N, C-alpha and C positions, 0 to 999 in steps of 0.2 A: 504494500500500500504506500502511496506517495502523497506528500503534501508539500506546500511551498517551503516550509522550514526544513523539511528533510532534503529537499533538492538544493537548497542554498549552500549547505555545508556537507560535503560527502562524508560518509561514515568513517573512512580512513583518516580524514583530517580532524574530525571532531575530537577524537581521543587526544590529539596533540594540542588543540585549541583549549580544551578543558584543563589539561595539565598546565599549560602556560598561564591560564587565568588563575588557577589555584596558586601557582608559584608567585605570580605577581602580587596576589593578595597577601601571601605570607611575607614577602619582602617589604611591601609598602606598609603593612601592619607593624612589622618589626621596626622599621625605620621611624614610624610615627611614635611608637612606644619609647624608642630611644631618644626622642626629642628632635629628630631631624625634620626640617620643614619639607613636607611632601606635597605642598601646594594643593591643587585640586585633584590629585591622583585618586584619593579614596572616592570622591564623587564620580569620577570617570569610571572607576571599577564598579561602582554600584549600578550605573546605567548599563554598562556592558553586561553585568551579571543578570539583569532583567532579560535582556535579549538571549543570553545563553541559557537561562532557565526555561524560556519558552521553547527554544530549540531542543533542549534536553527532554522536556516534557512531551514534545511532539514525536520524539523518537523512542518513547517508552512503549513496549508492546502492550496491547490491550489484553485484559484478562480473558481467559478462555470462556466461551459461552457454553452453558449446559443445555 
């Protein structure tokens, strides 16, 4: 089954995009806690996270019907 969000990011690329997003979150979070000025990076990550969340949800298999 296909939908627009599935077609935008191929399955092979999603794994790496999600991993990079998680790594960026850890790095920016650690820098912010350490007192480094990260500017608007947390805000940008929040907005990107919304889009990635929709993409991830659209690629979750539907439960089997009985």
